[in-house]
C-alpha positions as CSV (number, residue, x, y, z in Angstrom):
1,X,325.1,-110.7,155.5
2,X,322.1,-109.3,157.2
3,X,319.2,-108.1,155.1
4,X,317.2,-105.3,156.4
5,X,313.8,-105.0,155.0
6,X,312.3,-101.5,154.7
7,X,308.6,-100.9,154.9
8,X,307.4,-97.9,153.0
9,X,304.1,-96.4,154.0
10,X,302.5,-94.0,151.7
11,X,301.9,-90.5,153.2
12,X,298.5,-90.4,151.5
13,X,297.6,-93.7,153.2
14,X,298.8,-92.4,156.4
15,X,296.6,-89.4,156.2
16,X,293.6,-91.5,155.5
17,X,294.2,-94.1,158.1
18,X,295.9,-92.3,161.0
19,X,294.9,-89.4,163.0
20,X,297.5,-88.6,165.6
21,X,298.5,-91.8,167.4
22,X,295.1,-93.5,167.1
23,X,293.8,-95.5,164.2
24,X,290.6,-94.3,162.5
25,X,288.8,-97.3,160.9
26,X,287.6,-96.8,157.3
27,X,284.3,-98.4,156.4
28,X,284.6,-100.9,153.6
29,X,283.5,-99.9,150.2
30,X,281.1,-102.8,150.1
31,X,279.1,-101.3,153.0
32,X,278.6,-98.1,151.1
33,X,277.4,-100.0,148.1
34,X,274.9,-101.9,150.2
35,X,273.5,-98.8,151.7
36,X,273.1,-97.1,148.3
37,X,271.5,-100.1,146.8
38,X,269.0,-100.3,149.7
39,X,268.1,-96.6,149.3
40,X,267.5,-97.0,145.5
41,X,265.4,-100.2,146.0
42,X,263.3,-98.4,148.6
43,X,262.7,-95.4,146.3
44,X,261.7,-97.7,143.5
45,X,259.1,-99.5,145.7
46,X,257.6,-96.1,146.7
47,X,257.4,-95.0,143.1
48,X,255.7,-98.3,142.0
49,X,253.2,-98.0,144.8
50,X,252.3,-94.5,143.8
51,X,252.0,-95.5,140.1
52,X,249.7,-98.4,140.9
53,X,247.2,-96.0,142.5
54,X,247.0,-93.8,139.4
55,X,245.0,-94.6,136.3
56,X,247.0,-96.2,133.5
57,X,246.9,-93.9,130.5
58,X,247.7,-96.7,128.1
59,X,245.5,-99.3,129.6
60,X,242.5,-97.1,130.3
61,X,242.9,-93.5,129.1
62,X,239.2,-92.7,129.9
63,X,239.8,-93.5,133.6
64,X,242.0,-90.5,134.2
65,X,239.9,-88.2,132.1
66,X,236.8,-89.3,134.0
67,X,238.5,-88.6,137.3
68,X,239.7,-85.1,136.2
69,X,236.3,-84.3,134.6
70,X,234.4,-85.3,137.8
71,X,236.5,-83.1,140.1
72,X,236.6,-80.1,137.7
73,X,232.9,-80.1,136.9
74,X,231.4,-80.3,140.3
75,X,230.7,-76.6,140.4
76,X,229.5,-76.6,136.8
77,X,227.0,-79.4,137.5
78,X,225.6,-77.5,140.5
79,X,225.2,-74.4,138.4
80,X,223.6,-76.4,135.6
81,X,221.1,-78.0,138.0
82,X,220.1,-74.6,139.3
83,X,219.7,-73.2,135.8
84,X,217.5,-76.2,134.8
85,X,215.4,-75.6,137.9
86,X,215.0,-72.0,137.0
87,X,213.9,-72.8,133.4
88,X,211.5,-75.4,134.7
89,X,209.9,-72.8,136.9
90,X,209.5,-70.3,134.1
91,X,208.6,-72.8,131.3
92,X,205.2,-72.6,129.6
93,X,206.0,-75.6,127.3
94,X,202.9,-77.6,126.6
95,X,204.8,-80.8,127.3
96,X,204.7,-79.9,131.0
97,X,200.9,-79.3,131.1
98,X,200.1,-82.9,132.3
99,X,201.7,-82.2,135.7
100,X,200.0,-78.8,135.8
101,X,196.6,-80.5,135.1
102,X,197.2,-82.8,138.0
103,X,197.9,-79.9,140.4
104,X,194.9,-77.8,139.2
105,X,191.6,-79.6,139.2
106,X,189.2,-79.1,136.3
107,X,191.8,-77.1,134.3
108,X,190.8,-75.6,130.9
109,X,193.3,-74.2,128.4
110,X,193.4,-72.6,125.0
111,X,193.3,-75.2,122.2
112,X,195.9,-73.5,120.0
113,X,198.5,-70.7,120.2
114,X,199.2,-67.9,117.7
115,X,195.8,-67.8,116.2
116,X,193.3,-65.2,114.9
117,X,189.6,-65.5,115.6
118,X,187.7,-65.7,112.3
119,X,184.3,-63.9,112.0
120,X,181.4,-66.2,112.8
121,X,178.3,-66.7,110.8
122,X,174.8,-67.6,111.8
123,X,175.2,-71.3,110.8
124,X,178.4,-71.7,112.7
125,X,178.3,-74.2,115.5
126,X,181.6,-73.5,116.9
127,X,184.5,-71.0,116.4
128,X,187.3,-71.0,113.8
129,X,190.8,-70.2,115.0
130,X,193.0,-69.2,112.0
131,X,196.5,-70.6,112.3
132,X,199.2,-71.5,109.8
133,X,199.0,-75.1,108.5
134,X,200.9,-77.5,110.7
135,X,200.4,-75.5,113.9
136,X,200.1,-77.9,116.9
137,X,196.7,-77.9,118.7
138,X,196.0,-79.2,122.2
139,X,193.4,-80.7,124.4
140,X,191.5,-77.9,126.1
141,X,190.5,-80.2,128.9
142,X,191.3,-83.8,130.0
143,X,189.2,-86.6,128.8
144,X,189.0,-89.7,126.5
145,X,189.5,-89.6,122.7
146,X,186.1,-90.5,121.3
147,X,186.9,-90.0,117.6
148,X,190.2,-89.5,115.8
149,X,189.7,-89.9,112.0
150,X,188.2,-88.4,108.9
151,X,184.7,-87.0,109.6
152,X,183.0,-85.7,106.5
153,X,183.0,-81.9,106.1
154,X,185.1,-81.5,109.3
155,X,188.0,-83.4,107.6
156,X,190.4,-85.0,110.0
157,X,188.8,-84.6,113.3
158,X,189.4,-85.3,117.0
159,X,186.5,-85.5,119.5
160,X,187.2,-85.7,123.2
161,X,184.7,-86.8,125.8
162,X,185.4,-84.8,129.0
163,X,182.7,-86.4,131.0
164,X,179.3,-85.1,132.4
165,X,177.9,-85.1,128.9
166,X,180.4,-82.5,127.5
167,X,182.5,-83.2,124.3
168,X,185.0,-81.0,122.4
169,X,185.5,-81.3,118.7
170,X,188.6,-80.2,116.8
171,X,188.2,-80.1,113.0
172,X,190.0,-79.6,109.7
173,X,193.3,-81.0,111.0
174,X,196.2,-82.0,108.6
175,X,197.6,-84.6,111.0
176,X,196.2,-86.4,114.1
177,X,198.6,-87.6,116.8
178,X,196.2,-89.4,119.1
179,X,194.1,-92.6,118.8
180,X,190.5,-93.4,119.8
181,X,190.2,-94.6,123.4
182,X,193.3,-92.8,124.5
183,X,193.3,-90.8,127.7
184,X,194.5,-87.2,127.4
185,X,195.2,-84.3,129.8
186,X,194.7,-80.6,129.3
187,X,197.7,-79.4,127.2
188,X,198.4,-82.7,125.5
189,X,198.9,-82.4,121.7
190,X,196.2,-83.8,119.6
191,X,197.4,-83.0,116.1
192,X,198.3,-80.3,113.6
193,X,196.1,-77.7,112.0
194,X,195.2,-78.0,108.4
195,X,192.7,-77.4,105.6
196,X,190.9,-80.7,105.2
197,X,187.2,-81.3,104.7
198,X,184.9,-78.4,103.9
199,X,187.5,-75.6,104.5
200,X,188.9,-72.7,102.4
201,X,192.0,-71.9,104.5
202,X,194.1,-73.5,107.3
203,X,192.4,-73.2,110.6
204,X,191.1,-75.1,113.6
205,X,187.4,-75.6,114.1
206,X,186.8,-75.6,117.8
207,X,183.4,-76.8,119.0
208,X,181.9,-77.7,122.4
209,X,178.7,-79.7,122.8
210,X,176.7,-80.4,126.0
211,X,174.3,-83.3,125.8
212,X,174.7,-83.4,122.0
213,X,173.9,-79.7,121.5
214,X,176.5,-77.1,120.5
215,X,177.1,-74.2,122.9
216,X,178.9,-70.9,122.5
217,X,182.6,-71.9,123.1
218,X,183.6,-68.3,123.9
219,X,181.0,-68.0,126.7
220,X,181.6,-71.6,127.9
221,X,185.4,-71.1,128.2
222,X,185.0,-67.6,129.7
223,X,183.2,-69.3,132.6
224,X,186.2,-71.6,133.0
225,X,188.7,-68.7,133.1
226,X,189.8,-68.9,129.4
227,X,189.3,-65.9,127.2
228,X,189.6,-66.9,123.5
229,X,189.4,-63.3,122.0
230,X,192.1,-62.1,124.4
231,X,194.3,-65.2,124.1
232,X,194.2,-65.7,127.9
233,X,193.8,-68.9,129.8
234,X,193.2,-69.7,133.4
235,X,196.8,-70.7,134.1
236,X,198.0,-67.2,133.1
237,X,195.9,-65.5,135.7
């Protein structure tokens, strides 16, 4: 007996493998898997490289914040610097008087702000400037601190030697903020007004002496461009 073997070919397989009379090769599934794996690995390497260039929030959260702050505040910093420059140009703060004194030779200034000139008497050797206790008073001119301590009826007193035989005395202070031998410039704070020594109310006794003799402080300062009664000083004009 002769056995006849029949070969059955699936019609689905035929459609996939044959097109007309020519055979269309089908890529192996393993090749697809390799291509997909390569693409995924490549994408992962790109992601890791990008992540390495960024600050780590967990390791250093301040790094990213600093970077963001730096980029976002560039304009703010520029505006702030300009505002500070404008304020410096308009400022009349006594803390800046040292630089002003260096630019203007022989500068004289009012010794205190917000004062009232007290009536003078025949025995008065200077002028009394009424001001609330604790009001800062300043060097009217640059010089060297000759005296900074209690001085009898003047109470706590500062005396500044401005050179050429001229000295300035500030009396009845409540607090002194300088020491003897210290160099000061016009506008430097010397202390706070008070009511010490022979005094009946808080004020600053302001006295100018030339060659050991008291002179009229109003007339002397007027010649230097400082008007005590009108509260004007040379730097204002």
